[in-house]
C-alpha positions in Angstrom: 20.3 -11.4 20.6 21.2 -7.7 21.0 21.7 -6.0 17.7 22.2 -2.3 18.7 22.3 -0.2 21.9 21.8 3.5 22.6 21.1 5.6 25.7 18.1 7.6 26.7 17.4 9.3 30.0 20.4 7.5 31.7 19.1 4.1 30.7 19.9 1.8 27.8 17.7 1.3 24.7 18.2 -2.3 23.4 17.4 -3.4 19.9 16.8 -7.1 19.4 17.0 -9.7 16.7 13.4 -10.6 17.6 12.1 -7.3 16.3 11.7 -5.7 19.8 13.1 -2.5 21.3 13.4 -2.3 25.1 13.7 1.0 26.8 15.2 0.6 30.3 15.1 3.0 33.2 18.2 4.2 35.0 17.2 1.9 37.9 17.5 -1.3 35.8 13.9 -2.1 34.9 12.2 -2.1 31.5 10.0 1.0 31.1 8.6 0.1 27.7 9.0 -2.8 25.3 8.0 -2.2 21.6 7.3 -5.0 19.2 8.6 -2.8 16.4 9.1 -5.3 13.5 8.7 -8.8 12.3 12.4 -9.0 11.6 15.5 -8.0 13.4 16.0 -4.4 14.5 19.4 -3.4 12.9 19.7 0.1 14.3 18.4 2.6 16.8 19.4 6.2 17.2 18.1 8.8 19.7 17.5 12.4 18.5 20.0 14.7 20.2 17.1 16.7 21.8 15.9 13.4 23.4 12.5 11.9 23.4 12.5 10.6 19.8 14.2 7.6 18.4 14.6 6.3 14.8 14.9 2.6 14.3 15.4 0.4 11.2 14.7 -3.3 10.5 16.4 -6.0 8.5 13.5 -6.0 6.1 14.0 -2.3 5.2 11.3 -0.7 7.4 12.0 2.3 9.6 10.0 3.9 12.3 10.0 7.0 14.6 9.2 6.3 18.2 8.2 8.6 21.1 10.3 7.4 24.0 8.6 9.4 26.6 5.3 7.6 25.9 6.7 4.3 24.6 4.8 4.4 21.3 5.6 4.3 17.6 4.5 7.5 15.9 5.4 6.8 12.2 6.2 3.6 10.4 7.6 3.4 6.8 7.7 0.2 4.8 10.4 0.6 2.2 9.3 -2.2 -0.2 5.7 -1.0 -0.3 6.5 2.7 -0.2 3.8 3.3 2.4 3.8 5.4 5.5 1.6 4.6 8.4 0.8 7.2 11.1 0.4 5.2 14.3 
């Protein structure tokens, strides 16, 4: 199930209840698919300058992703208070 949507580089960024984030091209194909969390992604937001996205999960984790490379750069786990540089 889709839980949130944003736009990047003329293509949709789709957050899913299965913990994934799909970054689509303007042509309608998936450029990157991130397995971001073990729980639902509840929000995605693209930085106004483009290229970076913040996401949050149902379990309280949040991450910063580099959309140009399709990778997670930083992940923060709220309940443990730990930050992982990916």
